N, C-alpha and C positions, 0 to 999 in steps of 0.2 A: 416616258411619254409626256413630260411636262412641256408646256409651251414656253418658247424662248421669247424674251422681250428685247433681245440685243444687249449691247454693252453701254448704251447711252442712257442718261437719265430721262425718263419719260413722265413719271408722276410719283408722288409720295406713296400712292397705293402700290405701285409696282415695286418701288424700292423696299417697302415693308415686306412684300411678298418674297423678294429675293433673300431678305434677312431670315424670314421664317423657313424658307427652303433650306438654306445652308445650315441654320441652327438644327433643323430636323435631320439633315444628313449626319451630323455629328451625334445627335441625341440617340438615333436608332441604329446607326451603322458603324460608328467610329470605335474601334476596339480599345482605344486608350482614353476614352472620355473621362475616366476617373483619375487620370494622371495629369490632367491640365492644372496649371498653377491656380486658375480661378474656377470656382464652381460653375459648371456649364449652365445651370439655371440662372445664376447671377449675370452671366454674359448676356442672356436675352433681355433681362430687365435693364441692364446698362445700355445696350445698343439700340433699343427701341427709340428713346429720345434722340439718340445720335442720328438715326436714319430719318426721323421726322424733320430734322433741320436741313436735310439735303435739298439743294435747289439747282444744282448744275452737275455736269459730267465729272468734273474734278472732285467735288465733294463726295460724289457717289462712289468713285473708284477708291478714294482714300478710306471711306467708311468700310467698304468691302475688304480692303487690305487689312484694316485693323481687326475686322471680324475673323478673317482667315488666320491671322497671327495668334489669336487666342486659343487655337488648337495646340500651340506649343509643340509643333511637329515639323521637323526639318523637311519632310516630304511635301508639306503643304506649300502652295506657291500661287501667287497672283501677280501678274505683271501687265502693265499697260503704258501707253504713251503718257497718259495723264499722271500716273504715279511717278514715272521717271522724270518728267519735266518739273513737276511741282516739288517733289521731295529731294531729288538728286541733281537734276540738270542735264543738259545735253552737251556740255563742254567739259573738258578734263585737263588737268595739269599733266603734261607729257612726261610722266615719270613712273618707274616701277618702285615698289616699296614693300617692306614687310612690317608686320605688327609685333611689337614686343613691349611688355610692361606698360601698357597704356600709351604708347607712343608709336610713331611711324618712322621707320628707318629707310632712307632713300637708297636703293640698290642700283638704280640705273636711270640715266636721263635719256629720253627717246628723241629722235630727230623728228622734225615737223616740216610741213609745207605751209608758208615759207619757213626758212631756217629759223630755229629757235635758239636764242641766247638766254638760256635759263639761269636765273639767279641761284637755283638749287645746285648743290654738289652731291655726288655720291658720298654717302656716309652722314649726311645731314640728318638730324633727328627732329622731326616735327612734333611739337607738343601742344600746339594751339592752332585752330583753323577758324578764322573770322570771329575771334573772341571766345571760342569754346574749346575746352580741352577735348582730347580724343574720347575719353570715357563719356563726357557730356554729349558729344556728337553721336556716339553709339546708342546712348540712352534715348535721345530724341528721335532717332530714326528707327529704333528697335520696335516701336509699336506697329510698324508696317512690315516687319521682316520676321516670319515664323521660323522658329528653331527649337530643337529638342532640349538644348541646354545653353548656358551663357557663352561657351566657346563657339558653339555652332552659330550663334547670333553674331558674334564678333567676326567670324570668318566670312559670313555672308555680307556684312555691312562694310568691312574695311576696304574692300575694293571700290566702294562708291564714295569714299570720304573726300576725294579730291575732284569731285564733279561739281559743276556750278552752271548756272545760266548766265553768269557775268563773264566779262572778258578777262578778269583776273581774280585771284583769291589772296587775301592777306594771311600770312603764315608767321608763326613764331617758331624759331628753330634753335637747336643747339649745334654749334660748330666749333671744334677745337677749343672746347672749354668756354666759349662765349655764347651768350644769348643774343640772337639777332631777330629783327622783324623785317620781312621782305614781302614783296608782291610778286606772285608767280602768275604768268599769263596762262590762260586756258585756251584750248583748241577743240574744234569739232573732231569727233573720232576719226572721220575720214581724212583729216589733215595730220594725224599722228601716224608716223611710219612704224609699222610693226614688222620686225625682222622675223624671218623664219627660224623656228627653234631647231637647232642641230639635232640630228639623230643621236640619241644617247648610246654610249658604248656598253656592251655587255659586261666587259671587265677592263680594268686598266690599273696602272700604278698611279698613286696619288702623290708621290714624292720623287724628286730628281734622282735620288740614290737607288730607287727601285727596291725599297725595303718594305713598303706597305702596299698591298694590293687591295683593290676594291671590286666587288662583284655585284652587279645590279640584278637582284633576285626577281625583279618584276619582269625582266625580259629574257633572261638566260634560259636556254632549253637543255633538256637532258643530254641531247647529243653533243652539246657544246662543252661538257664537263672535262673530257680528256684534254682538249685543246686549251681550255682555260687553265687547268692545273699545270700544263706544260709551260704556258707563257708566264705564269706567276710562280714558277718553282724557286726563283731566287728570293722571293718575298720572305721576310722574317715573320710577317703577320698578314692576314687577309681579313678585310671587313666585308661581311656578307650583308 
């Protein structure tokens, strides 16, 4: 039955009230209060000065995001236009990538409108974005992304690393044993063409000789088993 003051900054008084509200949610109702990295009492004394400095919508949302992150819980979440634009950006390099050993590995270059001639290649390894290493990027953005452990934080942040409000991003990459510095153009999300993901097969062979079978345990049904074993009977081994 608490009164809502909306999502905009209205006054320092209301900002402090929202801080106290959220702090009390955790203090009295959060079952993992004693598992947070920082003592929850110290969170309050740290964040009061932070909230007293708020003077606009952007600072208000970032302070709230920082507060939510201190729960160290992957289920906690705060998203808004102000957070996205200020900390990440609305434009993105049109590429898919995976994270490994503190670097980003390009797995696919996506088409765009207008057509994109990307300087990135599949297999490129990005180790620096705008003068920061990937771990530095994760650490700087991590204060706004709640997660239960370090890998959870990485998995949430990594998809936002190639976002920017600028038309391009400076990247340092490894390619064929060479270190290169390139500028990759960014696009609005609506201008990046997203292909439909093909429906995965319940089972298949993963080699041309049909010696190794693969069964997708996520989608196979009990009634499929006889047919699956019949199709894979020539396999020397099966990966479940």
